[in-house]
C-alpha positions as CSV (number, residue, x, y, z in Angstrom):
1,M,-16.6,-13.3,12.8
2,I,-15.2,-13.4,9.3
3,A,-14.8,-10.1,7.4
4,L,-13.6,-9.3,3.9
5,V,-11.8,-6.0,3.4
6,F,-11.2,-4.2,0.1
7,N,-8.7,-1.3,0.0
8,P,-8.8,0.2,-3.5
9,A,-6.5,2.8,-5.0
10,S,-6.5,4.3,-8.5
11,N,-5.0,1.2,-10.2
12,S,-4.5,-1.3,-7.4
13,L,-6.7,-3.3,-5.1
14,K,-5.6,-4.9,-1.8
15,F,-8.0,-7.5,-0.4
16,E,-7.8,-9.5,2.8
17,L,-9.9,-12.1,4.6
18,I,-10.0,-11.3,8.4
19,E,-11.1,-13.4,11.4
20,L,-12.1,-11.1,14.3
21,A,-11.7,-12.4,17.8
22,E,-14.8,-12.6,19.9
23,G,-15.1,-9.5,22.0
24,Q,-11.9,-8.0,20.7
25,R,-11.0,-4.6,22.0
26,V,-8.5,-3.5,19.4
27,A,-7.9,-4.2,15.7
28,S,-4.6,-5.9,16.3
29,Q,-6.4,-8.8,18.0
30,A,-7.8,-10.0,14.7
31,T,-6.1,-12.5,12.4
32,K,-5.5,-12.4,8.7
33,L,-6.6,-15.6,6.9
34,A,-5.6,-14.4,3.4
35,S,-3.9,-11.4,2.0
36,A,-3.4,-10.5,-1.6
37,A,-3.2,-7.5,-4.0
38,L,-3.8,-6.8,-7.7
39,D,-1.4,-4.2,-9.0
40,G,-1.3,-2.6,-12.5
41,I,-5.0,-2.7,-13.0
42,G,-5.8,-1.8,-16.6
43,E,-2.3,-2.7,-17.8
44,Q,-0.3,-5.8,-17.1
45,T,-2.1,-6.8,-13.9
46,K,-0.2,-8.8,-11.3
47,L,-1.7,-10.8,-8.4
48,S,0.6,-10.9,-5.4
49,V,-0.1,-13.1,-2.4
50,Y,1.3,-12.1,1.0
51,K,2.3,-13.8,4.2
52,G,2.7,-11.0,6.6
53,R,4.5,-8.4,4.5
54,E,6.4,-10.9,2.4
55,V,5.2,-11.8,-1.1
56,I,5.0,-15.6,-1.3
57,S,3.7,-15.9,-4.9
58,E,2.9,-13.9,-8.0
59,Q,1.0,-14.5,-11.1
60,G,-0.6,-12.6,-14.0
61,A,-4.3,-11.6,-13.7
62,D,-7.0,-10.4,-16.0
63,A,-8.2,-7.1,-14.7
64,R,-8.9,-4.4,-17.3
65,D,-10.5,-2.1,-14.7
66,M,-11.5,-2.0,-11.1
67,V,-14.8,-3.9,-11.6
68,A,-12.9,-6.8,-13.2
69,A,-10.3,-6.7,-10.4
70,V,-13.0,-7.1,-7.7
71,R,-14.5,-10.0,-9.6
72,A,-11.0,-11.6,-9.9
73,A,-10.4,-11.1,-6.2
74,L,-13.7,-12.8,-5.3
75,G,-12.9,-15.7,-7.7
76,W,-9.5,-16.1,-6.2
77,L,-10.9,-16.3,-2.7
78,H,-13.6,-18.8,-3.8
79,G,-10.8,-21.1,-5.0
80,R,-8.6,-21.2,-1.9
81,K,-8.8,-24.7,-0.5
82,E,-6.4,-23.7,2.3
83,L,-9.1,-21.4,3.8
84,N,-11.0,-24.5,4.9
85,G,-14.4,-23.0,4.1
86,K,-13.7,-19.8,6.0
87,F,-14.8,-17.7,3.0
88,G,-18.1,-19.4,3.1
89,Q,-18.6,-18.1,6.7
90,L,-18.3,-14.5,5.6
91,K,-20.4,-12.1,7.7
92,L,-19.6,-8.7,6.3
93,V,-17.5,-6.7,3.8
94,G,-15.6,-3.5,4.6
95,V,-14.4,-1.1,2.0
96,R,-12.0,1.8,2.5
97,V,-13.0,5.2,1.0
98,V,-10.4,7.9,0.9
99,H,-12.6,11.0,1.2
100,G,-15.7,11.2,3.4
101,G,-15.7,14.9,3.9
102,S,-16.9,16.3,7.2
103,K,-20.1,14.3,7.6
104,C,-19.0,10.7,8.2
105,A,-17.8,10.0,11.7
106,G,-17.0,6.3,11.3
107,A,-17.9,3.1,9.5
108,V,-21.4,3.2,8.0
109,S,-23.6,0.8,6.2
110,V,-23.8,1.4,2.5
111,T,-27.0,3.2,1.4
112,A,-28.0,5.2,-1.7
113,E,-27.3,8.4,0.4
114,V,-23.8,7.2,1.4
115,R,-23.0,6.3,-2.2
116,K,-24.0,9.7,-3.4
117,H,-21.9,11.3,-0.7
118,I,-18.9,9.3,-1.9
119,A,-19.5,10.3,-5.5
120,D,-19.9,14.0,-4.7
121,L,-16.4,14.0,-3.1
122,E,-14.7,12.4,-6.1
123,E,-13.3,15.8,-7.3
124,L,-11.3,16.1,-4.1
125,A,-9.9,12.5,-4.3
126,P,-9.6,12.0,-8.1
127,L,-9.8,8.3,-9.0
128,H,-9.8,7.0,-5.4
129,N,-13.4,7.6,-4.5
130,Q,-14.6,6.3,-7.8
131,S,-12.5,3.1,-7.3
132,S,-14.4,2.5,-4.0
133,L,-17.7,3.0,-5.8
134,D,-16.6,0.4,-8.4
135,V,-16.0,-2.0,-5.6
136,L,-19.4,-1.4,-4.2
137,D,-21.0,-1.9,-7.6
138,V,-19.5,-5.4,-7.9
139,L,-20.4,-6.3,-4.3
140,G,-24.0,-5.4,-4.9
141,T,-24.1,-7.8,-7.8
142,E,-21.9,-10.7,-6.6
143,L,-22.8,-10.6,-2.9
144,P,-26.3,-9.0,-2.9
145,R,-27.4,-10.1,0.6
146,M,-24.0,-9.5,2.3
147,P,-23.8,-6.5,4.7
148,V,-21.4,-4.0,3.3
149,F,-19.8,-1.1,5.2
150,V,-17.5,1.7,4.3
151,T,-15.0,3.5,6.5
152,F,-13.3,6.7,5.6
153,D,-9.7,8.0,5.8
154,T,-11.1,11.4,6.8
155,A,-13.4,10.2,9.6
156,F,-10.7,10.2,12.4
157,H,-10.0,13.9,11.7
158,R,-13.6,15.2,12.3
159,T,-12.5,16.2,15.8
160,L,-10.1,18.9,14.4
161,P,-10.9,22.3,16.1
162,E,-11.7,25.1,13.8
163,T,-8.4,26.8,14.5
164,A,-6.8,23.8,12.8
165,W,-9.2,22.9,10.0
166,R,-10.0,26.5,8.8
167,Y,-7.6,28.0,6.3
168,P,-6.6,31.7,6.7
169,I,-8.4,32.8,3.5
170,E,-11.6,34.9,3.1
171,R,-14.2,33.0,5.1
172,A,-17.1,33.6,2.8
173,T,-15.3,32.2,-0.2
174,A,-14.0,29.2,1.8
175,D,-17.4,28.4,3.2
176,R,-19.1,28.8,-0.1
177,H,-16.9,26.0,-1.6
178,N,-16.3,24.0,1.6
179,V,-12.6,24.7,1.4
180,R,-11.1,23.4,4.7
181,K,-8.7,20.8,6.0
182,F,-10.1,17.3,6.0
183,G,-7.0,15.2,6.6
184,F,-6.4,11.6,5.5
185,H,-4.8,8.4,6.6
186,G,-7.2,8.4,9.5
187,I,-7.5,4.6,9.5
188,S,-3.7,4.3,10.0
189,H,-3.5,7.0,12.6
190,R,-6.4,5.5,14.6
191,Y,-4.7,2.0,14.4
192,M,-1.4,3.4,15.8
193,L,-3.3,5.2,18.6
194,E,-5.4,2.3,19.7
195,H,-2.6,-0.3,19.3
196,Y,-0.2,1.8,21.3
197,A,-2.8,2.5,24.0
198,H,-3.5,-1.2,24.3
199,R,0.3,-2.0,24.5
200,V,1.0,0.4,27.3
201,G,-2.2,-0.4,29.2
202,K,-4.2,2.8,28.7
203,H,-7.5,3.8,27.2
204,P,-7.1,5.8,23.9
205,E,-8.6,8.9,25.6
206,E,-5.7,8.9,28.1
207,V,-3.1,9.1,25.3
208,T,-1.5,12.2,23.7
209,V,0.9,11.3,20.9
210,V,2.2,12.3,17.5
211,T,1.6,9.6,14.9
212,L,3.5,9.3,11.6
213,H,2.1,7.5,8.5
214,L,5.1,7.4,6.2
215,E,4.7,5.8,2.8
216,S,4.5,7.0,-0.8
217,G,1.7,9.2,0.7
218,S,2.7,10.5,4.1
219,S,1.1,12.5,6.9
220,A,1.6,13.3,10.6
221,C,-1.2,13.6,13.1
222,A,-1.3,15.4,16.5
223,I,-3.5,13.4,18.9
224,A,-4.6,14.9,22.2
225,R,-6.4,12.6,24.7
226,G,-7.3,10.2,21.9
227,Q,-8.6,12.7,19.4
228,S,-7.1,14.1,16.3
229,V,-6.5,17.8,16.7
230,D,-4.3,18.5,13.7
231,T,-2.9,16.7,10.7
232,T,-0.7,17.6,7.8
233,M,-2.8,16.7,4.9
234,G,-5.6,19.1,4.1
235,L,-8.4,19.7,1.5
236,T,-6.7,17.1,-0.6
237,P,-3.8,14.6,0.0
238,L,-1.3,17.0,-1.6
239,E,-0.8,19.2,1.4
240,G,1.7,18.5,4.1
241,L,4.8,16.4,4.2
242,M,7.1,15.7,1.3
243,M,6.0,12.3,-0.1
244,G,6.9,9.7,-2.8
245,S,5.9,11.7,-5.8
246,R,3.9,14.6,-4.2
247,S,5.5,17.9,-3.2
248,G,3.6,18.4,0.0
249,S,3.2,22.0,1.2
250,I,4.8,24.7,-1.0
251,D,4.4,28.4,-1.6
252,P,1.0,28.5,-3.5
253,A,2.4,31.3,-5.7
254,I,4.6,28.6,-7.3
255,V,1.5,27.3,-9.2
256,P,0.7,30.5,-11.3
257,Y,4.4,31.2,-11.6
258,L,5.1,27.8,-13.2
259,M,1.9,28.2,-15.3
260,H,3.4,31.4,-16.8
261,K,7.0,30.1,-17.2
262,E,6.1,26.7,-18.6
263,G,3.0,27.7,-20.5
264,K,0.9,25.0,-18.8
265,S,-2.6,24.9,-17.3
266,A,-3.3,24.7,-13.6
267,D,-4.3,21.1,-13.9
268,E,-0.9,20.3,-15.5
269,I,1.0,22.0,-12.8
270,V,-1.0,20.2,-10.1
271,M,-0.3,16.9,-11.9
272,L,3.4,17.8,-11.7
273,L,3.1,18.4,-7.9
274,N,1.3,15.1,-7.5
275,K,3.1,12.8,-9.8
276,R,6.6,14.2,-10.5
277,S,7.7,15.8,-7.3
278,G,8.7,14.7,-3.8
279,L,11.3,12.0,-3.5
280,L,10.9,11.1,-7.2
281,G,11.2,14.7,-8.3
282,I,14.4,15.4,-6.3
283,A,16.2,12.0,-6.6
284,G,15.0,11.0,-10.1
285,G,14.5,7.4,-11.2
286,T,12.5,6.1,-8.2
287,L,10.5,7.1,-5.1
288,D,11.3,3.8,-3.3
289,T,13.4,4.7,-0.2
290,R,14.7,1.2,-0.1
291,E,16.4,1.9,-3.5
292,L,17.4,5.4,-2.7
293,V,19.4,4.5,0.4
294,K,21.5,2.2,-1.8
295,R,22.4,5.0,-4.1
296,E,25.6,7.1,-3.6
297,D,24.7,10.1,-5.8
298,D,24.0,13.5,-4.3
299,A,20.4,13.7,-5.7
300,A,19.4,10.6,-3.7
301,K,21.1,11.8,-0.6
302,L,19.4,15.2,-0.9
303,A,16.0,13.6,-1.4
304,L,16.3,11.5,1.8
305,A,17.7,14.4,3.8
306,M,14.8,16.6,2.7
307,F,12.2,14.0,3.5
308,S,13.5,13.3,7.0
309,Y,13.9,17.0,7.7
310,R,10.3,17.8,6.8
311,V,9.1,14.9,9.0
312,R,11.1,16.3,11.9
313,L,9.7,19.7,11.3
314,A,6.1,18.4,11.5
315,V,6.9,16.4,14.7
316,G,8.4,19.5,16.3
317,A,5.4,21.6,15.4
318,Y,2.9,19.0,16.8
319,L,4.9,18.5,20.0
320,A,4.7,22.3,20.5
321,A,0.9,22.2,19.7
322,L,0.2,19.3,22.1
323,G,2.5,20.5,24.9
324,N,2.6,17.3,26.8
325,A,2.9,14.4,24.3
326,E,4.2,11.1,25.7
327,A,5.4,9.5,22.4
328,V,6.1,9.7,18.7
329,L,4.8,6.7,16.7
330,F,6.4,5.7,13.4
331,G,4.1,3.7,11.0
332,G,3.7,3.0,7.3
333,G,6.1,1.3,5.0
334,I,8.9,3.9,5.3
335,G,8.3,4.5,9.0
336,E,8.5,0.8,9.8
337,D,11.3,-0.2,7.4
338,S,13.7,2.7,7.7
339,P,16.0,2.8,10.8
340,W,17.8,5.8,9.2
341,L,14.6,7.8,9.1
342,R,13.6,7.1,12.7
343,E,17.1,8.0,13.9
344,A,17.2,11.2,11.8
345,V,13.9,12.3,13.4
346,C,14.6,11.2,16.9
347,E,18.0,12.7,17.1
348,G,16.4,16.1,16.6
349,L,14.1,15.5,19.6
350,R,16.7,15.3,22.4
351,G,15.6,18.7,23.6
352,W,12.1,17.2,24.2
353,G,13.6,14.5,26.4
354,L,13.9,11.7,23.9
355,E,16.8,9.4,24.5
356,F,17.3,7.3,21.4
357,D,18.0,3.5,21.6
358,R,20.0,2.6,18.5
359,T,20.1,-1.1,19.3
360,A,16.3,-1.3,19.5
361,N,15.9,0.8,16.4
362,E,18.2,-1.5,14.3
363,S,16.7,-4.8,15.5
364,M,13.0,-4.0,15.1
365,T,10.7,-7.0,15.1
366,G,7.0,-6.1,15.4
367,M,6.0,-3.2,17.6
368,V,9.1,-1.9,19.5
369,R,10.0,1.0,21.6
370,I,13.1,2.8,20.2
371,S,13.7,5.1,23.2
372,T,15.4,4.3,26.5
373,D,13.7,3.7,29.8
374,N,14.9,7.1,31.0
375,S,13.2,9.1,28.1
376,R,10.7,11.8,29.0
377,L,9.4,11.5,25.4
378,H,9.3,8.0,23.9
379,A,9.4,6.8,20.4
380,W,7.9,3.6,19.0
381,A,7.9,1.8,15.6
382,V,4.4,0.4,15.0
383,P,3.7,-2.0,12.1
384,V,0.3,-0.7,10.8
385,E,-2.4,-3.1,9.6
386,E,-5.1,-1.0,8.0
387,S,-7.1,-4.0,6.9
388,L,-7.5,-5.1,10.6
389,Q,-8.6,-1.6,11.5
390,I,-11.1,-1.5,8.7
391,A,-12.5,-4.9,9.7
392,H,-12.6,-3.8,13.4
393,E,-14.5,-0.6,12.7
394,C,-16.9,-2.2,10.3
395,A,-17.6,-5.0,12.7
396,L,-18.4,-2.5,15.5
397,A,-20.8,-0.7,13.2
398,F,-22.4,-4.0,12.2
399,S,-22.9,-5.1,15.8
400,G,-24.1,-1.7,17.0
401,P,-27.1,0.5,16.3
402,Q,-27.2,1.9,12.8
403,P,-28.0,5.6,12.0
């Protein structure tokens, strides 16, 4: 089965053509036929073509907004002779949506009701949910008879118990405005869980692990017997770990304090916490850890130390919450590409029985265990392929009964 996956952000669009294996059990058994991204939508847009994680070509593109970007992506795929007609065999399209609230349990076919639900949650995922709606608008026009499914970053976390998802604020106020922890990056956390379970010969429901999605947006997840039971992101993606430009969790009194001291509105302070904090706010100049590790200045060193310290804190908390975790899984761009980060976190877990394998950590190729045979708690680096997971979940929904 051939599937097309769109993964939109506020000003970028990743799109990939996927061939799913017949009867595949996990997402990693699918194959990418084409992988590309449009970055800088609305500005000087650039189309990058990927082979694996390497950019093999770049060119300018005309994409004044997300609608134009989707049309450009479809046009690019139509023109790829190297696909040998595979795009013409397309059976379904899958679209990632950041916020699905507490209603959506998995991939669903797009209906008017689903679209309204996505739109209603835009205020909790500013720009992101609207980008997904823009993608759906174009698909409805350009591929009107094609089955289209959406899958949500929040869906994996619907299993959180109330002790984890409820905030300790007045219940009546929280319930009136649906203020609760939703969690995000669920597609990535589910991929790590299922890929790991397949690798070690277990069913997901037999697995208890801590997963780490570490990129410019980062989150940790506690998974007990295959179900998410806690995660660091909350009502919005601002809560939790220190991130690329987001502060993560801070004393909430900082917001009114800075409003008073800086003479700014609440929205302006929240923008500071989202766009000018985290690694960028501490180091200055960049949030790219690949650049920060090359710098010798104290600000860059402090930013990296703070980032790894907060990841270690989250892992420790979730190991305590789970009680009997078997592994810690590192995924996402930073988690996969940063041996220094994995070592900094793992060295703090010796008391949990993790014996770190530096050689394996430094020579990572593909999914690799970075703990020794004798470890009571293991650690793995897991290259995450969200597009494969999206295609897999949407294909399962396409093949199974629809609600």
